[in-house]
C-alpha positions as CSV (number, residue, x, y, z in Angstrom):
1,M,0.0,0.0,0.0
2,K,2.8,2.4,0.9
3,R,4.5,1.8,-2.4
4,I,1.3,2.5,-4.3
5,F,0.9,5.9,-2.5
6,Q,4.5,6.8,-3.1
7,L,4.2,6.2,-6.8
8,T,1.1,8.4,-6.9
9,R,2.8,11.2,-5.0
10,K,6.1,11.0,-7.0
11,E,4.6,10.8,-10.5
12,M,1.5,13.0,-10.1
13,G,0.7,15.2,-13.1
14,T,-2.5,16.7,-14.4
15,P,-4.7,14.6,-16.7
16,A,-6.6,16.8,-19.1
17,D,-10.1,15.6,-18.6
18,D,-13.3,16.6,-16.8
19,D,-12.7,14.2,-13.9
20,S,-9.4,15.8,-12.9
21,S,-10.9,19.2,-12.2
22,A,-13.2,17.7,-9.5
23,L,-10.4,15.7,-8.0
24,R,-7.9,18.5,-7.6
25,K,-10.1,21.3,-6.4
26,D,-9.6,22.5,-2.8
27,D,-12.4,23.9,-0.7
28,D,-10.4,26.9,0.7
29,E,-8.0,27.7,-2.2
30,E,-9.2,27.5,-5.8
31,A,-6.5,26.5,-8.2
32,Q,-5.7,28.5,-11.3
33,M,-7.5,26.8,-14.1
34,T,-7.2,26.7,-17.9
35,T,-10.0,25.6,-20.3
36,T,-9.2,23.1,-23.0
37,S,-10.8,22.9,-26.4
38,D,-13.4,20.4,-25.3
39,G,-14.5,22.5,-22.4
40,A,-12.6,20.6,-19.6
41,Q,-10.9,22.7,-16.9
42,T,-7.4,21.7,-15.7
43,P,-5.0,23.3,-13.3
44,T,-2.2,25.3,-14.8
45,P,1.4,23.9,-14.5
46,S,2.2,26.4,-11.7
47,S,-0.6,25.2,-9.5
48,S,-0.4,21.4,-10.1
49,K,2.3,20.9,-7.5
50,K,0.1,22.5,-4.8
51,L,-2.7,20.1,-5.6
52,T,-0.7,16.9,-5.4
53,S,-1.7,16.2,-1.8
54,H,-5.3,16.9,-2.5
55,A,-5.2,14.2,-5.3
56,L,-3.5,11.7,-3.1
57,F,-6.0,11.9,-0.2
58,P,-9.1,10.6,-2.1
59,F,-7.0,7.9,-3.6
60,A,-6.0,6.7,-0.1
61,I,-9.6,7.0,1.2
62,I,-11.1,5.0,-1.7
63,S,-8.3,2.4,-1.5
64,I,-8.9,1.8,2.2
65,S,-12.7,1.5,1.7
66,Y,-12.3,-0.7,-1.3
67,I,-10.0,-3.1,0.5
68,L,-12.2,-3.4,3.6
69,F,-15.1,-4.1,1.3
70,T,-13.1,-6.7,-0.6
71,I,-12.4,-8.6,2.6
72,T,-16.1,-9.0,3.3
73,D,-16.7,-9.9,-0.4
74,G,-14.4,-12.9,-0.1
75,A,-15.6,-13.8,3.3
76,V,-19.3,-13.9,2.5
77,R,-18.6,-16.0,-0.6
78,M,-16.8,-18.6,1.5
79,V,-19.5,-18.5,4.2
80,V,-22.3,-19.1,1.7
81,V,-20.4,-21.9,-0.2
82,L,-19.5,-23.9,2.9
83,H,-22.8,-23.3,4.7
84,A,-24.7,-24.4,1.6
85,Y,-22.5,-27.5,1.2
86,S,-23.2,-28.4,4.9
87,K,-26.9,-28.2,4.0
88,S,-26.5,-30.6,1.0
89,F,-26.8,-28.1,-1.8
90,T,-25.7,-29.6,-5.2
91,A,-23.2,-27.7,-7.3
92,M,-26.0,-26.7,-9.7
93,E,-28.2,-25.4,-6.9
94,L,-25.3,-23.3,-5.5
95,A,-24.6,-22.0,-9.0
96,I,-28.3,-20.8,-9.1
97,V,-27.8,-19.1,-5.8
98,F,-24.8,-17.1,-7.2
99,S,-26.4,-16.5,-10.6
100,L,-28.3,-13.4,-9.5
101,Y,-25.1,-12.1,-7.7
102,E,-23.3,-12.3,-11.1
103,L,-26.3,-11.1,-13.1
104,M,-26.6,-8.0,-10.9
105,G,-22.9,-7.3,-11.6
106,V,-23.7,-7.3,-15.4
107,L,-26.5,-4.7,-15.0
108,T,-24.9,-2.7,-12.2
109,N,-21.6,-2.1,-13.9
110,L,-23.3,-0.4,-16.8
111,I,-25.5,1.7,-14.5
112,A,-22.7,2.4,-12.1
113,G,-20.7,4.0,-14.9
114,I,-23.5,6.4,-15.5
115,M,-24.0,7.0,-11.8
116,G,-20.4,7.7,-11.2
117,A,-20.2,10.2,-14.1
118,R,-23.4,11.9,-13.0
119,W,-23.3,11.8,-9.2
120,G,-19.6,11.2,-8.5
121,I,-17.6,8.3,-7.1
122,R,-18.5,9.1,-3.5
123,M,-22.2,8.5,-4.0
124,T,-21.7,5.2,-5.8
125,L,-19.2,4.0,-3.1
126,L,-21.6,4.8,-0.2
127,I,-24.6,3.2,-1.9
128,G,-22.5,0.1,-2.6
129,L,-21.4,-0.2,1.0
130,A,-24.9,0.4,2.3
131,L,-26.2,-2.4,0.1
132,Q,-23.5,-4.8,1.3
133,I,-24.7,-4.2,4.9
134,G,-28.2,-5.0,3.7
135,G,-27.2,-8.2,2.0
136,L,-25.2,-9.4,5.0
137,G,-28.0,-8.5,7.3
138,M,-30.4,-10.6,5.3
139,L,-28.3,-13.7,5.8
140,F,-29.0,-13.7,9.5
141,A,-32.5,-15.1,8.8
142,W,-31.1,-18.3,7.0
143,T,-32.1,-21.1,9.4
144,D,-32.0,-24.9,9.4
145,E,-35.8,-25.0,9.6
146,W,-36.2,-23.7,6.0
147,S,-36.8,-25.9,3.1
148,K,-34.0,-26.0,0.5
149,T,-36.2,-24.2,-2.0
150,K,-37.0,-21.4,0.4
151,A,-33.4,-21.1,1.4
152,M,-32.3,-20.9,-2.3
153,V,-34.7,-18.1,-3.1
154,Y,-33.9,-16.1,0.0
155,V,-30.1,-16.4,-0.2
156,T,-30.2,-15.7,-3.9
157,A,-31.9,-12.4,-3.1
158,A,-29.4,-11.6,-0.4
159,Q,-26.5,-12.4,-2.8
160,A,-28.1,-10.1,-5.4
161,L,-27.7,-7.1,-3.1
162,C,-24.1,-8.1,-2.5
163,G,-23.5,-8.4,-6.2
164,I,-24.8,-4.8,-6.8
165,A,-22.7,-3.6,-3.8
166,K,-19.5,-5.1,-5.2
167,D,-19.7,-3.4,-8.5
168,L,-20.8,0.0,-7.2
169,T,-17.8,-0.1,-4.8
170,K,-15.4,-1.4,-7.5
171,L,-16.1,1.6,-9.7
172,G,-14.3,4.0,-7.4
173,G,-11.3,1.7,-6.9
174,K,-10.8,1.3,-10.6
175,T,-11.3,4.8,-11.8
176,V,-9.4,6.8,-9.2
177,T,-6.1,5.4,-10.5
178,K,-6.4,7.2,-13.8
179,L,-7.7,10.4,-12.1
180,V,-4.4,10.7,-10.2
181,T,-2.1,9.7,-13.1
182,P,-1.2,11.9,-16.1
183,D,-1.6,10.5,-19.6
184,E,2.1,10.6,-20.3
185,K,2.9,8.4,-17.3
186,Q,1.7,5.1,-18.8
187,N,4.4,2.9,-17.0
188,R,3.4,4.5,-13.7
189,L,-0.3,4.0,-14.5
190,F,0.4,0.3,-15.1
191,V,2.2,-0.1,-11.8
192,L,-0.6,1.8,-9.9
193,V,-3.4,-0.1,-11.5
194,S,-1.7,-3.5,-11.0
195,G,-0.7,-2.6,-7.4
196,L,-4.2,-1.6,-6.3
197,T,-5.9,-4.5,-8.1
198,G,-3.4,-7.0,-6.7
199,L,-3.7,-5.6,-3.2
200,K,-7.5,-5.9,-3.5
201,N,-7.3,-9.5,-4.6
202,S,-4.8,-10.4,-1.8
203,F,-7.2,-9.0,0.8
204,K,-10.1,-10.9,-0.9
205,G,-8.0,-14.0,-0.2
206,V,-7.8,-12.9,3.4
207,G,-11.6,-12.7,3.3
208,Y,-11.9,-16.3,2.1
209,F,-9.7,-17.5,4.9
210,L,-11.5,-15.2,7.5
211,G,-14.9,-16.4,6.4
212,A,-14.0,-20.1,6.7
213,W,-12.3,-19.5,10.1
214,L,-15.2,-17.5,11.5
215,L,-17.6,-20.2,10.4
216,T,-15.9,-22.5,12.8
217,I,-16.9,-20.2,15.6
218,S,-20.4,-19.6,14.4
219,Y,-22.4,-18.5,11.4
220,E,-23.7,-15.4,13.1
221,T,-20.3,-14.3,14.3
222,S,-19.0,-14.3,10.7
223,L,-21.8,-12.0,9.6
224,I,-21.3,-9.6,12.6
225,V,-17.6,-9.2,11.8
226,M,-18.2,-8.5,8.2
227,I,-20.8,-5.9,8.9
228,A,-18.4,-4.1,11.3
229,L,-15.8,-4.0,8.6
230,I,-18.2,-2.4,6.1
231,A,-19.3,0.2,8.8
232,I,-15.7,1.3,9.1
233,A,-15.3,1.5,5.3
234,F,-18.6,3.6,5.1
235,S,-17.3,6.1,7.6
236,F,-14.1,6.6,5.6
237,G,-16.0,7.2,2.4
238,F,-18.7,9.5,4.0
239,F,-16.3,11.8,5.8
240,G,-13.2,11.6,3.5
241,L,-14.5,12.2,-0.1
242,R,-15.8,15.2,-2.0
243,K,-19.2,14.9,-3.6
244,D,-18.0,16.0,-7.0
245,L,-15.1,13.5,-7.3
246,G,-15.2,11.9,-10.7
247,R,-18.3,13.8,-11.8
248,V,-18.8,15.1,-15.4
249,G,-21.4,17.4,-16.8
250,K,-24.9,15.9,-16.8
251,E,-25.4,16.6,-20.5
252,N,-22.6,14.1,-21.3
253,V,-24.2,11.2,-19.3
254,T,-26.6,9.0,-21.3
255,L,-27.2,5.3,-21.7
256,K,-26.3,5.6,-25.4
257,K,-22.9,7.1,-24.5
258,A,-22.3,4.3,-21.9
259,L,-22.9,1.7,-24.5
260,T,-21.0,3.5,-27.3
261,Q,-17.4,2.6,-26.6
262,N,-14.3,2.7,-28.7
263,R,-13.1,-0.4,-30.7
264,N,-10.5,-1.5,-28.2
265,T,-12.7,-1.2,-25.2
266,K,-15.3,-3.4,-26.9
267,Y,-12.9,-6.1,-28.0
268,L,-11.1,-6.1,-24.7
269,S,-14.4,-6.4,-22.9
270,L,-15.4,-9.4,-25.0
271,S,-12.0,-11.0,-24.3
272,R,-12.6,-10.3,-20.6
273,V,-15.8,-12.3,-20.7
274,F,-14.0,-15.5,-21.6
275,L,-10.9,-14.7,-19.5
276,F,-12.9,-14.6,-16.2
277,G,-15.3,-17.3,-17.4
278,S,-12.2,-19.6,-17.7
279,R,-11.5,-19.2,-14.0
280,D,-15.0,-19.5,-12.7
281,L,-15.6,-22.6,-14.8
282,W,-13.7,-24.5,-12.1
283,F,-12.8,-22.2,-9.2
284,E,-15.9,-20.8,-7.4
285,I,-18.0,-24.0,-7.1
286,P,-16.3,-27.2,-8.5
287,L,-13.0,-26.7,-6.6
288,P,-14.5,-26.4,-3.1
289,Y,-17.0,-29.1,-3.8
290,F,-14.3,-31.5,-5.0
291,L,-12.0,-30.7,-2.1
292,R,-14.9,-31.3,0.4
293,D,-16.2,-34.5,-1.2
294,S,-15.0,-37.4,1.0
295,V,-16.2,-40.1,-1.5
296,G,-14.9,-39.1,-4.9
297,G,-12.9,-36.0,-4.0
298,V,-10.2,-35.1,-1.5
299,G,-12.3,-35.0,1.6
300,W,-10.8,-31.9,3.3
301,P,-12.4,-30.1,6.3
302,R,-13.9,-26.6,5.8
303,S,-10.9,-24.8,7.2
304,A,-8.6,-26.5,4.8
305,V,-10.8,-25.7,1.8
306,G,-11.0,-22.1,2.9
307,A,-7.2,-22.0,3.3
308,M,-6.7,-23.4,-0.2
309,L,-9.0,-20.9,-1.9
310,A,-7.6,-18.1,0.2
311,G,-4.1,-19.1,-0.7
312,Y,-4.9,-19.0,-4.4
313,I,-6.5,-15.5,-4.1
314,I,-3.7,-14.1,-2.0
315,V,-0.9,-15.5,-4.2
316,Y,-2.8,-14.3,-7.3
317,G,-3.1,-10.8,-5.9
318,Q,0.5,-10.6,-5.0
319,L,1.6,-11.9,-8.4
320,Q,-0.7,-9.3,-10.0
321,S,1.0,-6.5,-8.0
322,W,4.5,-7.8,-9.0
323,T,3.7,-8.3,-12.7
324,P,4.9,-4.8,-14.0
325,Q,8.3,-4.8,-12.3
326,M,9.2,-8.5,-11.8
327,V,7.6,-10.1,-14.9
328,L,6.9,-7.8,-17.8
329,K,9.7,-5.2,-17.3
330,P,12.6,-7.7,-17.3
331,L,11.0,-9.1,-20.5
332,K,10.8,-5.6,-22.0
333,Q,7.0,-5.9,-22.3
334,S,6.0,-3.0,-20.0
335,P,3.7,-1.2,-20.5
336,P,1.9,-4.0,-22.3
337,N,0.2,-3.8,-25.7
338,K,-1.8,-6.1,-27.9
339,R,1.0,-8.6,-28.7
340,V,1.9,-8.9,-25.1
341,A,-1.8,-9.5,-24.2
342,V,-2.3,-12.2,-26.8
343,L,0.9,-14.0,-25.9
344,W,0.2,-14.3,-22.2
345,N,-3.4,-15.2,-22.8
346,I,-2.4,-18.2,-25.0
347,L,0.1,-19.3,-22.3
348,L,-2.8,-19.3,-19.8
349,V,-4.3,-22.4,-21.4
350,L,-1.4,-24.4,-19.9
351,G,-3.0,-24.1,-16.5
352,P,-6.5,-25.7,-17.1
353,F,-5.0,-28.1,-19.6
354,F,-2.5,-29.4,-17.0
355,L,-5.1,-29.7,-14.3
356,G,-7.7,-31.4,-16.6
357,G,-5.0,-33.9,-17.7
358,C,-4.0,-34.7,-14.1
359,I,-7.6,-35.2,-12.9
360,S,-8.2,-37.6,-15.8
361,T,-5.4,-39.9,-14.9
362,D,-5.5,-43.0,-12.6
363,V,-3.9,-41.0,-9.9
364,F,-7.3,-39.5,-9.1
365,D,-9.2,-42.8,-9.5
366,T,-11.3,-43.4,-6.4
367,N,-10.3,-47.1,-6.5
368,S,-6.6,-46.3,-6.5
369,S,-4.2,-46.9,-3.6
370,E,-4.2,-44.4,-0.7
371,N,-0.5,-43.8,-1.5
372,Y,-1.7,-41.5,-4.2
373,E,-3.3,-39.0,-1.8
374,N,-0.2,-36.9,-1.4
375,V,0.4,-37.0,-5.1
376,Q,-3.1,-35.7,-5.7
377,I,-2.6,-32.8,-3.4
378,V,0.8,-31.9,-5.0
379,L,-0.6,-32.0,-8.5
380,V,-3.6,-29.9,-7.7
381,V,-1.5,-27.3,-5.8
382,L,1.0,-27.1,-8.7
383,G,-1.7,-26.8,-11.3
384,I,-3.5,-24.1,-9.4
385,A,-0.2,-22.2,-8.7
386,L,0.6,-22.3,-12.5
387,F,-2.9,-21.0,-13.3
388,A,-2.6,-18.3,-10.6
389,F,0.6,-17.0,-12.0
390,L,-0.5,-16.9,-15.7
391,F,-4.0,-15.5,-14.8
392,A,-2.4,-12.8,-12.6
393,V,-0.3,-11.6,-15.5
394,N,-3.3,-11.6,-17.8
395,S,-5.5,-9.8,-15.3
396,A,-2.9,-7.1,-14.7
397,I,-2.5,-6.5,-18.4
398,H,-6.3,-6.3,-18.9
399,S,-6.7,-3.9,-15.9
400,Y,-4.1,-1.6,-17.4
401,L,-5.3,-1.7,-20.9
402,V,-8.9,-0.8,-20.1
403,V,-7.8,2.3,-18.2
404,K,-5.4,3.2,-21.0
405,Y,-8.0,2.8,-23.7
406,A,-10.8,4.6,-21.8
407,E,-11.6,8.1,-23.0
408,G,-10.9,10.7,-20.4
409,N,-14.2,12.5,-20.5
410,K,-16.2,9.2,-20.0
411,L,-13.7,7.3,-17.9
412,S,-16.2,5.9,-15.3
413,M,-18.6,4.8,-18.1
414,S,-15.8,3.0,-20.0
415,V,-14.7,1.2,-16.9
416,G,-18.3,0.3,-16.0
417,Y,-18.8,-1.1,-19.5
418,Y,-15.6,-3.2,-19.2
419,Y,-16.5,-4.6,-15.8
420,M,-20.0,-5.3,-17.0
421,A,-18.3,-7.8,-19.4
422,N,-16.2,-9.1,-16.4
423,A,-19.4,-9.8,-14.5
424,F,-21.0,-11.5,-17.5
425,G,-17.9,-13.8,-17.7
426,R,-18.3,-14.7,-14.1
427,L,-22.0,-15.3,-14.6
428,F,-21.6,-17.7,-17.5
429,G,-18.6,-19.4,-15.9
430,T,-20.5,-20.0,-12.6
431,I,-23.7,-21.3,-14.2
432,L,-21.8,-23.5,-16.7
433,S,-19.5,-24.9,-14.0
434,G,-22.5,-25.9,-11.8
435,A,-24.2,-27.5,-14.8
436,I,-21.0,-29.4,-16.0
437,Y,-20.0,-30.6,-12.5
438,T,-23.5,-31.8,-11.7
439,A,-24.2,-33.4,-15.2
440,F,-20.8,-35.2,-15.6
441,G,-20.0,-35.7,-11.9
442,G,-23.2,-37.4,-10.8
443,D,-21.6,-40.8,-10.5
444,D,-17.9,-39.7,-10.6
445,V,-17.0,-36.2,-9.4
446,K,-13.6,-36.6,-10.8
447,T,-15.0,-36.7,-14.3
448,G,-17.2,-33.6,-13.7
449,F,-14.2,-31.8,-12.3
450,A,-12.0,-32.7,-15.3
451,V,-14.6,-31.6,-17.8
452,C,-14.7,-28.2,-16.1
453,F,-11.0,-27.7,-16.9
454,W,-11.5,-28.7,-20.5
455,A,-14.2,-26.1,-20.8
456,S,-11.9,-23.6,-19.1
457,S,-9.2,-24.3,-21.7
458,A,-11.7,-23.5,-24.5
459,S,-12.7,-20.3,-22.8
460,V,-9.1,-19.2,-22.5
461,L,-8.5,-19.7,-26.3
462,L,-11.6,-17.7,-27.1
463,S,-10.3,-14.8,-24.9
464,A,-7.0,-14.8,-26.8
465,Y,-8.9,-14.8,-30.1
466,F,-10.8,-11.7,-29.4
467,E,-7.6,-9.9,-28.2
468,M,-6.2,-10.3,-31.7
469,F,-8.7,-7.6,-32.8
470,L,-7.2,-4.9,-30.6
471,E,-5.3,-2.0,-32.2
472,D,-2.4,-0.2,-30.7
473,G,-1.4,3.4,-31.5
474,E,-3.8,6.2,-32.6
475,M,-6.6,3.9,-33.5
476,A,-6.8,2.7,-29.8
477,T,-9.5,5.1,-28.8
478,T,-11.3,5.5,-32.1
479,P,-15.1,5.1,-31.3
480,A,-16.6,2.0,-32.8
481,V,-19.4,2.6,-35.2
């Protein structure tokens, strides 16, 4: 976190867009402003140094709120997954429970982009945090006396609120990085975006572990702790942010403009659908179910399953933070472009291909000798680690490119459009994973788990295919017809 703030302070300039004027304006001392040809006001060079601290402060506030929210986002996912498994939910039934969570993400990201541009980042952040408290509060009512159907309907509704909350909150975390970084500092923008995104993912992993651990104390305790964390995040956002942060003129904010994105944003968003679909085709539901299954799977306790998923998210987040300096820079691929994106996306297929191949061997046969148990664990951990590394690099590249390709005067709308595609990928991956695991793993969960990885491999290749339509250079931000 300290490194991210240092980069922001050291490299701060003045982006020439509407969002920057709101970010850098002080209540007591107005900066000297100049008006650009498109009507946007920006500080003059002589005043930008005075405004550096004012730009850093909202970045810090949003980052803290975003991270606290992310811990609860990971924790509630783990609590619902493990609690549902203990109540004999099938993989398909759990996929249905999460379907509205992901569907709300598809719709919310588009609306959030418009809300952020019209009302500012502060409002979208606070609404998101309030909805998260509401969704967590609803889960208190989930009792053992309910039928499975009643529980599915109710928990699905609660998860829908959490899905809306996640993407409203995410908008601020993703857009503020560009608001505090000048256009000519693309390397620093890449480091900043990767750092914040990686930090967020690492804390989401902490949330996975926290949720699984708190569940060993009690279901109610886990919910109380999560609500307390959101209350802290809400106070930071309420008292620490200006109302006009990230806001543009109301005449510029329409649904048509939100849907009208440049060529690169559209193709990158389409690639993102299949990138995140490739992960959720095996991670969110099939993996914990396979690890918990004592008959055809590994048979781990809840705490071990939570630790495995948490470990993946934490390692993935750290790798994402390190990608600019420790992976792409030594390879002379920083900041990344189209060719770098396609290359790493194709390499990603090695992860699910390796895991699918391993699961399909006799080593994972339920009738095999118990001596294979340690080999199974080693192979799964190695495969997941390989996928985590390659997926982290791809995710860091994507997170940078969407901010780079976004048009300055509609930044929040472009980011909202892109993460709408991200949510759609999670939706299709979650639903398809539940269907595949249930259909092919009815008699043998090993087969169902392996097929999930084959489907993931196909999704990775589709993601790489759509990246091939990206254009670098001046055509990068040309609006699509």
